[in-house]
C-alpha atoms as one frame of an Amber mdcrd trajectory, in Angstrom:
protein
 224.708 252.219 125.139 227.216 255.096 125.177 229.972 255.723 122.652 232.799
 257.677 124.310 235.170 259.443 121.886 238.629 259.571 123.433 241.014 262.456
 123.905 244.371 261.306 125.259 246.548 264.281 126.215 250.332 264.146 126.208
 252.495 267.280 126.404 249.389 269.389 125.807 248.508 267.620 122.566 245.859
 265.113 121.506 247.622 261.830 120.766 247.014 258.102 120.452 249.408 255.499
 121.797 250.172 252.036 120.490 249.922 249.340 123.181 250.108 252.027 125.866
 253.716 252.959 125.048 254.389 256.674 125.701 257.282 256.672 123.246 255.076
 255.239 120.502 252.521 258.006 120.036 251.026 259.936 117.155 249.773 263.513
 117.392 246.304 264.020 115.907 245.541 267.531 117.117 247.811 270.021 118.861
 244.712 271.589 120.456 242.614 269.166 122.564 239.877 271.772 123.041 239.345
 272.062 119.295 239.167 268.255 119.129 236.533 268.201 121.879 234.513 270.813
 119.994 234.736 268.652 116.868 233.352 265.688 118.795 230.525 267.854 120.094
 229.720 269.022 116.559 229.698 265.389 115.380 226.877 264.749 117.831 228.623
 263.027 120.732 227.273 263.699 124.233 230.318 262.428 126.102 234.097 262.691
 125.884 236.560 260.350 127.554 239.704 262.286 128.522 242.931 260.680 129.697
 245.812 262.767 131.039 248.644 260.499 129.937 251.391 262.566 131.571 249.607
 262.432 134.918 248.943 258.697 134.528 252.653 257.979 134.145 254.239 260.668
 136.302 251.515 261.383 138.851 251.671 265.064 137.915 250.916 267.041 134.794
 250.822 270.402 133.064 247.628 269.448 131.204 245.223 270.558 133.932 244.354
 273.964 132.343 243.557 272.258 129.028 241.152 269.834 130.686 239.531 272.667
 132.649 239.015 274.519 129.361 237.245 271.536 127.771 234.941 271.257 130.801
 234.076 274.957 130.723 233.889 275.574 126.966 231.955 272.556 125.729 228.619
 270.978 126.624 230.129 267.504 126.629 229.808 265.258 129.661 233.372 264.555
 130.698 234.693 261.203 131.867 238.213 261.911 133.106 241.111 259.678 134.076
 244.867 259.721 134.403 246.911 260.248 137.557 243.973 260.841 139.897 245.369
 259.322 143.070 244.257 261.564 145.953 240.915 262.497 147.489 241.842 266.154
 146.951 242.033 265.639 143.192 238.770 263.698 143.208 237.008 266.489 145.119
 238.509 269.108 142.815 237.492 267.568 139.500 233.978 266.638 140.600 233.425
 270.140 141.985 234.497 271.526 138.610 231.793 269.583 136.805 233.410 266.343
 135.664 230.618 263.792 135.237 232.627 260.611 135.926 236.123 260.125 137.352
 238.185 257.161 136.245 240.482 255.689 138.897 243.138 253.203 137.868 246.218
 252.803 140.066 244.316 253.942 143.150 241.629 251.295 142.657 244.264 248.589
 143.071 246.590 250.150 145.672 243.963 251.667 147.981 240.713 249.701 147.684
 239.243 250.887 150.999 239.732 254.556 150.087 238.131 254.085 146.666 235.121
 252.472 148.340 234.871 255.487 150.666 235.040 257.875 147.732 232.373 255.894
 145.869 230.061 256.167 148.877 230.726 259.903 149.054 230.098 260.313 145.318
 227.592 257.589 144.301 227.748 256.540 140.634 230.536 259.021 139.901 233.524
 256.675 140.096 234.677 254.418 137.266 237.323 251.744 137.832 239.950 251.593
 135.095 240.989 247.973 135.021 243.684 247.610 132.404 244.761 244.028 131.923
 247.205 241.802 130.098 246.206 238.157 130.252 243.801 238.853 133.160 246.457
 240.565 135.318 246.146 244.247 136.181 248.636 246.859 134.957 249.009 250.189
 136.773 250.904 253.500 136.614 250.096 254.167 132.989 250.471 250.454 132.142
 254.159 250.556 133.091 253.822 248.115 135.974 252.174 244.717 135.697 250.867
 243.493 139.033 250.088 240.013 140.300 246.490 241.078 140.920 243.995 239.035
 138.938 241.181 241.158 137.539 238.509 238.663 138.615 239.764 238.625 142.192
 239.817 242.423 142.285 236.251 242.986 141.099 234.948 240.886 143.982 236.262
 243.619 146.298 233.919 246.147 144.692 230.709 244.142 144.592 227.705 245.923
 146.146 229.399 249.327 146.222 228.438 252.663 144.652 230.966 252.238 141.813
 229.383 253.380 138.541 231.200 251.123 136.097 234.374 249.317 135.093 236.386
 250.573 132.150 238.068 247.423 130.876 241.013 247.925 128.553 242.689 245.048
 126.791 246.202 246.473 126.571 247.212 243.908 123.951 244.704 245.524 121.575
 244.874 249.214 122.476 245.679 251.437 119.519 246.086 248.414 117.271 242.690
 248.555 115.507 242.227 244.821 115.973 238.632 244.967 117.155 237.081 245.029
 120.607 237.723 242.111 122.933 234.058 241.188 123.326 234.884 237.743 124.644
 237.279 238.852 127.400 235.188 241.828 128.495 231.995 239.765 128.478 233.629
 237.235 130.778 234.319 240.141 133.133 230.818 241.589 132.788 229.271 238.211
 133.578 231.363 237.966 136.742 230.153 241.223 138.317 227.020 243.291 138.855
 228.967 246.454 137.929 228.469 247.819 134.395 231.393 247.331 131.997 232.676
 249.746 129.349 234.786 248.222 126.556 238.081 249.811 125.582 240.926 248.935
 123.262 240.878 248.052 119.585 237.513 249.300 118.261 238.213 249.466 114.550
 235.131 249.280 112.348 231.430 249.918 111.996 231.031 246.155 112.492 232.233
 246.592 116.073 229.556 249.260 116.559 226.889 246.940 115.143 228.068 244.151
 117.463 227.722 246.503 120.419 224.029 246.898 119.642 223.207 243.209 119.420
 221.177 241.662 122.227 224.071 239.477 123.339 226.204 242.567 123.975 223.508
 244.633 125.681 225.267 243.686 128.922 227.806 246.445 128.210 227.342 250.097
 129.162 229.295 251.338 126.158 232.688 251.545 124.479 235.598 253.906 123.979
 236.348 254.926 120.406 239.690 256.509 119.651 242.055 255.752 116.807 239.272
 254.553 114.491 237.775 258.058 114.620 241.074 259.852 114.147 242.059 257.583
 111.265 238.589 258.045 109.731 237.921 254.310 109.710 234.467 254.942 111.155
 231.918 257.571 110.131 230.826 259.131 113.460 227.369 260.012 112.141 226.748
 256.413 111.043 228.151 255.100 114.343 225.921 257.336 116.448 222.891 256.470
 114.332 223.471 252.785 115.116 224.097 253.465 118.822 220.939 255.573 119.111
 218.775 253.027 117.286 216.420 250.663 119.119 218.766 247.740 118.520 219.537
 245.273 115.772
């Protein structure tokens, strides 16, 4: 089980959004590198980085900041946001990114994503962001008519590492993880699932470690850390334990 602390970057700053709305954001650190170093000092092994500007606009000025985090920390980086070309995939993986998260591309160009996954086995994560089981793309701005359960069938028996499932209705709302919805997804595929959206308490962390939730690969933790609703040391102690 992996706990991924999140760094969402907008205009060069570390922010959290409410319900994925770019206009509804709160700045938690004007220096994302210093935030990454804090996570490393807390004891995290991974960091989940999202380039929000790139996710929405397809381009971004945040690239140097992300490169700095990769080079100046020992954290394993899982990176997403606006990665929509093979050139960008090649670039980030060559720079040392551990996992690349593909969202829009995984819906609009399935065959290419499969090719990339074969080229880079277990390096590609599918970001499947859903509202009521339907996929949203382009930084959650566009809701598609693609059902998440139909889509995952396309990726069965591929070299995809995992699915990052975000319940947009819960993201940034501190309402708790959607164990039920994500478990339904995990049961429907042989691809590992990472929970995202709403983690709000140490109880969520304890639930993650129960036998019934061992089906999950891990979870993203964002606002609960920034708002100090969860003690990272206690959370990691639970995650690293043998189970409950």
